[in-house]
Structures are given as structure tokens and as C-alpha cells.
C-alpha positions in Angstrom: 3.0 -69.6 47.5 4.2 -68.9 51.8 7.3 -67.4 52.4 8.1 -66.2 55.7 11.4 -64.0 56.8 12.5 -63.6 60.6 9.2 -62.4 61.5 9.0 -60.7 65.2 6.0 -60.0 67.4 5.9 -59.1 70.8 2.6 -58.4 72.8 2.6 -55.9 75.7 0.3 -56.7 78.8 -0.5 -55.5 82.0 1.5 -56.9 84.9 -0.4 -58.1 87.3 0.8 -57.6 90.7 -0.8 -59.7 94.1 -2.2 -57.5 96.8 -5.4 -55.0 97.2 -2.8 -52.1 97.2 -1.4 -53.0 93.8 -4.9 -53.5 92.1 -5.8 -50.0 93.4 -2.6 -48.8 92.0 -3.0 -50.7 88.6 -5.9 -48.5 88.0 -3.6 -45.7 87.6 -0.3 -46.3 86.9 0.2 -49.4 85.4 3.2 -51.9 84.6 3.8 -53.4 81.8 5.6 -56.9 80.5 6.4 -57.3 76.9 5.7 -61.3 76.0 7.8 -62.2 72.7 5.1 -64.7 70.2 7.6 -65.5 67.5 11.1 -64.6 67.6 12.6 -64.5 63.6 10.9 -67.4 62.5 11.3 -68.6 58.5 9.4 -70.9 56.5 8.5 -71.6 53.3 4.9 -73.2 52.1 4.9 -75.1 48.9 1.8 -75.5 46.4 0.2 -79.1 47.4 1.9 -78.6 50.5 0.4 -79.6 54.5 2.5 -78.3 57.1 2.1 -79.2 60.3 2.4 -76.4 63.4 3.1 -78.0 66.1 4.6 -76.4 70.2 2.6 -76.2 73.8 0.2 -73.9 74.6 1.6 -69.9 74.0 4.3 -71.2 71.5 3.2 -68.7 68.8 1.4 -71.1 67.0 -2.5 -69.7 66.7 -0.2 -65.6 66.1 1.6 -66.8 63.3 -1.4 -68.2 61.6 -2.8 -64.9 62.5 -0.5 -62.9 60.7 -0.3 -65.3 57.5 -4.2 -64.6 57.0 -3.3 -60.8 57.5 -5.5 -60.6 61.1 -2.6 -59.3 63.0 0.7 -57.7 61.6 4.4 -58.4 62.8 6.6 -56.2 64.1 9.4 -57.0 61.9 10.2 -59.3 59.0 8.3 -59.6 55.8 5.6 -62.0 54.7 4.5 -63.0 51.1 1.6 -65.2 50.7 0.4 -65.6 46.9 2.2 -62.3 45.8 0.2 -60.3 48.7 1.4 -58.7 52.2 -1.5 -60.2 54.1 -2.3 -57.4 57.0 -2.7 -55.3 53.7 -6.5 -57.1 53.1 -7.2 -56.8 50.4 -10.0 -58.3 48.3 -8.2 -59.9 45.8 -5.9 -61.7 48.7 -9.0 -62.0 51.0 -10.9 -64.0 47.8 -7.7 -67.1 47.9 -7.3 -67.7 51.1 -9.5 -69.4 54.3 -9.3 -70.0 57.5 -10.9 -72.3 60.0 -10.6 -71.8 63.4 -11.9 -74.9 65.2 -12.4 -72.6 68.8 -14.4 -70.0 66.9 -17.8 -70.5 64.4 -18.6 -68.6 61.7 -21.5 -69.7 61.0 -25.0 -67.9 62.0 -26.3 -69.8 64.8 -29.7 -69.6 63.7 -29.9 -70.4 60.3 -29.6 -73.4 58.7 -26.4 -74.3 57.0 -27.8 -73.9 52.9 -29.0 -70.2 53.4 -25.6 -69.2 55.2 -24.1 -70.8 52.1 -26.2 -69.0 50.1 -24.7 -65.7 51.7 -21.1 -66.5 51.9 -21.7 -67.2 47.8 -23.0 -63.6 47.4 -19.8 -62.2 49.7 -17.0 -64.1 47.7 -19.3 -63.4 44.5 -18.7 -67.4 43.4 -20.5 -67.8 40.2 -23.6 -70.5 40.4 -22.1 -72.9 38.4 -19.0 -73.0 40.3 -21.1 -72.7 43.9 -22.9 -76.0 42.6 -20.4 -77.8 41.8 -18.3 -76.8 45.2 -21.3 -77.3 47.2 -22.4 -80.6 46.0 -18.4 -82.0 46.2 -18.0 -80.8 50.0 -21.4 -82.0 51.4 -21.3 -85.2 49.5 -17.4 -85.7 50.7 -18.8 -85.2 54.3 -22.1 -86.8 53.5 -24.0 -83.8 55.2 -26.4 -83.3 52.6 -29.6 -84.3 54.5 -28.8 -81.8 57.7 -28.3 -78.9 55.2 -31.9 -77.3 56.3 -31.4 -77.8 59.7 -30.7 -75.2 61.8 -26.5 -74.6 63.0 -27.5 -74.3 66.6 -29.5 -78.2 66.1 -26.8 -79.8 64.5 -24.1 -82.2 66.8 -20.9 -80.5 67.2 -19.3 -82.7 64.1 -21.7 -82.1 62.2 -21.7 -77.9 62.9 -17.6 -78.6 62.2 -18.2 -80.3 59.0 -20.5 -76.9 58.1 -17.7 -75.2 58.8 -15.4 -76.5 56.7 -17.5 -76.5 53.8 -18.5 -72.6 54.2 -14.6 -71.9 54.7 -13.4 -73.7 51.7 -16.8 -72.7 49.4 -14.7 -70.1 47.2 -11.7 -73.0 46.5 -9.2 -71.1 48.2 -5.4 -71.3 46.6 -4.2 -71.6 50.9 -5.4 -72.8 53.4 -5.1 -72.2 57.6 -6.5 -74.7 59.8 -6.2 -74.2 63.5 -7.6 -76.8 65.9 -9.6 -78.3 63.3 -10.6 -81.5 65.6 -10.9 -79.9 68.5 -13.6 -81.4 70.4 -14.4 -83.9 68.4 -15.3 -87.5 69.1 -13.0 -90.1 67.4 -15.4 -91.4 64.7 -15.8 -87.2 63.4 -11.8 -86.5 63.8 -11.0 -89.5 61.1 -14.0 -87.9 58.7 -12.5 -84.3 59.4 -8.7 -85.8 58.5 -10.0 -88.2 55.2 -11.7 -85.0 53.7 -8.9 -83.0 54.1 -6.9 -85.4 52.1 -9.1 -85.8 49.7 -9.9 -81.8 49.5 -6.0 -81.4 48.9 -5.9 -84.1 46.8 -8.8 -82.4 44.2 -7.8 -78.8 44.7 -3.6 -78.7 45.5 -3.7 -76.0 48.0 -1.0 -75.0 50.5 -2.3 -76.0 54.5 -0.6 -75.0 57.3 -2.5 -76.9 60.1 -2.2 -76.2 64.2 -3.2 -79.3 66.6 -2.3 -80.6 69.7 -3.8 -84.0 68.7 -0.4 -85.7 67.4 -3.3 -87.8 65.3 -3.8 -85.2 63.0 0.0 -84.5 62.5 0.7 -87.6 61.9 -2.0 -88.4 59.5 -2.1 -85.0 57.5 1.5 -84.2 57.4 4.5 -85.3 55.7 6.5 -81.9 57.3 6.3 -80.1 60.7 7.5 -77.2 62.0 8.1 -77.6 65.9 7.7 -73.7 67.6 8.5 -73.7 71.0 9.1 -69.9 73.1 8.0 -68.3 69.8 10.7 -70.1 68.0 11.7 -72.6 65.2 13.3 -75.8 66.9 12.4 -78.0 63.9 11.9 -78.1 60.6 11.6 -81.1 58.4 10.1 -83.8 57.8 8.1 -86.0 60.3 9.7 -88.6 59.7 13.3 -87.7 60.1 12.6 -85.9 63.2 12.5 -89.2 65.0 16.4 -89.4 63.9 17.2 -85.8 65.2 15.7 -86.1 68.4 16.0 -90.0 69.7 18.8 -91.9 70.8 16.8 -95.1 71.8 14.9 -97.8 69.6 12.5 -99.9 71.8 13.4 -103.8 72.0 10.0 -106.2 72.7 10.7 -109.8 73.4 8.1 -112.6 74.0 9.2 -115.5 75.9 9.0 -119.1 75.4 6.6 -120.6 78.0 5.7 -117.4 79.6 9.5 -117.4 81.7 9.9 -114.8 84.6 12.4 -112.5 84.0 13.1 -110.9 87.5 16.9 -111.5 87.5 17.8 -110.3 83.9 19.3 -106.9 84.3 21.0 -104.7 81.0 24.6 -103.1 81.4 24.1 -99.3 81.5 25.9 -98.6 78.5 23.8 -100.9 76.1 20.5 -99.3 77.1 17.4 -100.1 80.4 14.5 -102.1 81.3 11.3 -100.4 80.4 9.0 -103.3 81.5 9.3 -106.9 82.6 6.8 -109.0 83.5 6.0 -112.9 83.2 6.7 -113.9 79.8 8.0 -110.7 78.3 10.4 -107.9 78.7 10.3 -104.3 76.9 13.8 -102.6 77.0 14.7 -98.8 75.4 18.1 -99.8 73.4 20.9 -97.3 72.6 20.7 -96.7 68.4 24.5 -96.9 68.3 24.7 -100.8 70.0 20.9 -101.8 69.6 22.6 -105.2 67.6 24.5 -105.8 71.0 21.7 -105.5 73.0 19.5 -107.2 71.1 21.9 -109.8 70.9 22.4 -109.7 75.1 18.8 -109.8 75.0 18.8 -113.3 73.0 21.3 -114.9 75.4 20.3 -114.1 78.5 16.6 -115.4 77.8 14.4 -117.7 76.3 13.1 -115.7 73.6 10.6 -116.8 71.5 9.8 -113.8 69.5 11.5 -110.4 68.8 10.5 -106.7 67.8 12.3 -103.6 67.0 10.6 -100.5 67.2 11.3 -96.9 66.6 10.0 -94.3 69.7 6.7 -93.7 69.3 6.5 -90.4 67.2 4.0 -88.2 69.3 5.9 -89.1 72.3 9.1 -87.3 70.3 7.3 -84.4 69.4 6.0 -84.1 73.1 9.6 -84.0 74.0 10.6 -81.8 71.3 7.9 -79.4 72.6 8.9 -79.2 76.2 13.3 -79.4 75.7 13.6 -78.0 72.1 
């Protein structure tokens, strides 16, 4: 449904020079510099798939989403979404996609949500029966039936975000782009939005791309992630596979009998390192290839009552990939 092949995008920005004289000069002659937002990005997204697009600020996530939704066009490369070229902005294409931007509102501030939805029904030319069915499903799933006739400006941030989701999905889009859908929301609202996205995917099976700085959004929603760093893809694959690609350690935690001290305990460097040692417990970072030896050494050196072995936290791994590539 979505095909991106070697897409590049460069922005020219004004290069600011410090000092009053340079500021005056820039009024007449400006120095420009080129920022490469995307560097030969290629990916495929299929029907029913939720792909997490992650990266640091300026990595190119929003630029890619804007290209896919037709807001901007690339300098080179090709994009095919549902058989359309997005930046041609054909009505037949725009009726089949949706874009949710957590930092931008599309609903009218002084109108109740119900009136906004009626206007959107006319814009998208949604048949009345389909409109009623969609609105009923979306409002019930998000539990906002009682807020439908309240002015948008009087709703809480979480309620406004739910109304934005309804407005975006009223026309049953086949492709949905979520750009920071839970930004600024409290934990309860974030969980509600995530659960709704999963239920909507199950009911309608669209292709979805989600960008988020909240790693919990990615962990809960996406089986596949694409990691962007400085405009280039450094990882594209299953979320679980990133552990094996980018980690060389596992975390071994041990609880000691009768709260024994671990002050004298040392771990050979070839086996790993101690993360934390205190009365009654110890945590070590053990090399994957010598995990058995590290666990055995721990059991032989300390009076262990219980032991657990875990992978490094996925959010920590993703942050490491974003920083280091």
C-alpha cells in the first residue's frame, strides 16, 4: 500500500552569523546552508500493518510523513501510496488517507465537535448511513458521547485529542499517519488513545505509520519499527529483533539469602560488569556469549536465593540506536 524508494529531501535555511554587523549584512546578502532531511529512504508498509517511525528531533520523521501525505514533495526518489503520487494531491487520494498531528488541531475552536463532524461529512461526501455508523463506533469506542455537543475549547486536552481522532477517521481512511498522537496527554489519556488505535486497526485494517517520542507508544502499538538517524534509516525490522541487533548484554538480577552484603563481590571483566550492588541484592550486566558463565560465577560466589535473567529494556536500546546508529 505504501512504497518509498530512495527518497531524498533537502531544505535550504538561512545561516545566521553572530554580531550586529553580520545581522545588518544579512538584510542585503544572505548565506544559505543545506540541511539534508532525508537521505535515500526506502520502505514498504502493507495493509493492516502498524509501523513505528522513531528518531531524535530533526531525524526526518515528520518530513517523511509530510511527503507521504502530500504536504511537501521530495527532491528525488519515488513514492507510491494506494497507487497515487501523494504530492499530486488528487481528491481520490486525499479521501483515502488521514493525518493526525498531535501538535496541530483541525477542529474549529468555538464549535461543538458534533457540528465540526457534520461539516467534515460534507467535505468528504460521506453517505449519511456510513457517517452515522462511523460516528457511533468512534464515539462509543473513545467514550466521548456526552462531550459531542460541548465547544472544543471547553474540552480537556485528552478529550480534544479524542475528537481530533474521530474527525480524522470519519471517512474510513485506508492509510493513516499519526504524528505524535499522544503528545502532552496524561497517562490515562495515552492508554485510551493506544487502545483505540489497536481497536480501530482490528475493525478497519488500514496501513498505519506512527511517529512518537514516547517509547511506550511504539512498544504497545508496533511490531515493526523504522529508526531514522540524521535522515537515514539505521534499522528497519521487527521490534523484538532490535534487541539481538544492537545489544551484547543481558541483565542478571539476584536476591541474596538473609540480606547478605555484596561489598566484597567483584565480577571478571570478560563476564560483564556490576550495575548495582547493595545489601540483599545485586544486578549485573552480563555479556550474551558468556551469560551461563556469569550466572554460574554469581551462584558460586554469593548466597543466592533467587535469580532472574532479562533483556535490556527495549526503550533504552532504541534510544541508544537513535544516538549512535
